[in-house]
C-alpha positions as CSV (number, residue, x, y, z in Angstrom):
1,M,-39.0,3.9,-51.8
2,K,-36.1,5.2,-53.9
3,N,-37.3,8.7,-53.6
4,V,-37.5,8.5,-49.8
5,I,-33.9,7.2,-49.6
6,K,-32.7,9.9,-51.9
7,F,-34.5,12.6,-49.9
8,V,-33.1,11.3,-46.6
9,L,-29.6,11.1,-48.1
10,L,-29.8,14.6,-49.4
11,G,-31.0,15.9,-46.1
12,A,-28.1,14.2,-44.3
13,V,-25.6,15.7,-46.7
14,I,-27.1,19.2,-46.3
15,S,-27.3,19.0,-42.5
16,T,-23.7,17.8,-42.3
17,L,-22.3,20.6,-44.5
18,S,-24.3,23.3,-42.8
19,G,-23.1,22.1,-39.4
20,C,-19.5,22.5,-40.6
21,T,-19.5,26.1,-41.7
22,G,-18.2,29.1,-39.9
23,S,-16.2,32.3,-40.2
24,V,-12.9,33.6,-38.9
25,S,-11.9,37.2,-38.3
26,N,-8.7,38.9,-37.4
27,K,-8.2,40.5,-33.9
28,D,-9.0,44.0,-35.3
29,K,-12.3,42.7,-36.5
30,N,-12.0,44.6,-39.7
31,C,-11.8,41.6,-42.0
32,S,-13.3,38.1,-41.9
33,Y,-13.8,35.1,-44.2
34,D,-16.2,32.2,-44.3
35,Y,-15.3,28.6,-44.7
36,L,-17.2,25.4,-45.5
37,L,-15.6,22.5,-43.7
38,T,-12.4,23.8,-42.2
39,P,-10.7,27.2,-42.2
40,S,-7.8,25.8,-44.2
41,L,-10.2,25.1,-47.2
42,S,-11.2,28.8,-47.6
43,I,-10.3,30.4,-50.9
44,S,-10.0,33.8,-49.1
45,K,-7.4,32.4,-46.9
46,W,-5.5,30.8,-49.8
47,I,-5.2,34.1,-51.6
48,G,-4.4,36.1,-48.4
49,G,-7.5,38.3,-48.6
50,C,-7.5,39.2,-44.9
51,G,-3.8,38.7,-44.2
52,P,-2.9,36.8,-41.1
53,T,-5.9,36.2,-38.8
54,D,-3.8,35.6,-35.7
55,K,-2.6,39.3,-35.4
């Protein structure tokens, strides 16, 4: 029974995280970055890899 609960919990965590991923690109479509939960948590955005995406 413990294994079933662990499996269901792991499946719920994976499905939640995979449903909260995405990508943002700038208007010129020449650069984009991926994020896991929200765009503000992307390392690429923190270091300014693409510059401002609202241009």
